[in-house]
Phi, psi and omega in degrees: 000129175268123183241126176275141175226160173264123178119180182275169172300134183098356175289169180291330174295321176297315179299318179298315180298315183288331180284313188265339176230073192299335181270010185279157170252120186272134179243103181290143175232150187285323180226164185298321181300325178294328176299313181288327175298315180298323179290315183291330178274359178065027171288336176230161180277326185208173176226142175251115183235136171287136182242335183199138173248141185293342177254316187271344179093202189281155173265096189301318182300323182287327173297318179297319181289323176298326180286319188274340183257155181271077182225171185215133178281129179243341178215158176229139180223155174236131180240129174289125183263121178241120182264139181232144175271119189236137180216179174297144172304136181094349179268139178249169183299325182292344178277346191277127177249340179209156180230128179260143170184174174298144182306324180294319178295318178300319182294334181275359182235039184297323182299322179300315182287333174292322180285334181238071190293342179272357178265125182272136174270121185240117180297142178224161188290339186202146179296305181294326177299328178293323177294313178304318181294312182299316183289314183292328180271353179064040184280114185266350177253011187229135173240183179211164178246122184197190182273164175298325180298322178296321178298317178295318185298321188247004176078031178273163179253130178278117179273322177214149176241160177068043182286342184297140182297319184244122182288343175271065185247107183234147172242134177267131180243148171251139167261119189241141175223171182285319186276138175290125179213132177242114181288152183303329182270010182300128180219021180212143182229138172248131184221148175239141179207157176235146186243154172290148180281090183214152179302132175078008184298315181291321177302315180295321180295315181289334180293337180295333177275317182297320181297339182248017178055039177265125186275120176278124178263347179197143171211135173204166180240153176224149176301142179269117184297135180082359181225081183305136178066020169245156190226153172254133177261133177249127184230136167250131173228152190271077175198149179263218183268062181250179186296314178302320179294318180296318179294320180297317181292323178296317178295319180298321179297329181290332186248002183248159175287321172205155176224133174231122173280116183278333180175154174229120194204165175288131178293142177295138182272000000 
């Protein structure tokens, strides 16, 4: 299986793909839109995308792309995120004046920068890409924050491990494909919907789940593109393709402007 990811080899999306789909061939893409382009053009079989981090929250761009593209979520995975300080071989911590990484990774390592106040945190487009840049450019005053796999991939030296502030740091990933497929063990559904601007509209929408004892594990809203001050609600509920779920979605369609089922898949354990 060819899986598209956003970022360089050694990124956390790469690690997730290799961990949970070990026989896959990973195809790196520079930006998230290219991941979905590769999937829609069938250059790859599937895509592995981060959708939510337990500390930093949701990946808004990926929610927007799931809504706008003709794709379907078939699996969900959780990866423990461990951040490492990586530099050129021979470089020590006292040589470091700045640290490059993705802004989300930098934000998850605030304690490190508080303890090392003379070290500047510099945003970079990708965690693994920052390692590639530091090693290829031979930067001796610069380190980066990334995974152990990135250090192995590009020949970096790990100066410190476990930089993340909170050790309970997990990222949720979706495995997405072009074709709609519901696995036999599917017990979770992700859906997006928009409501008319009327009193009690959200209450009525949520009641379609409550009336059927369907447990919502997540709900959030995002701006609706092309419709200023209107919003799309994203909901995960703990049910697969069973009768209560079908009835709830049918009821939701009756009271919503639109409903899109993003995926029906086995919940990550």
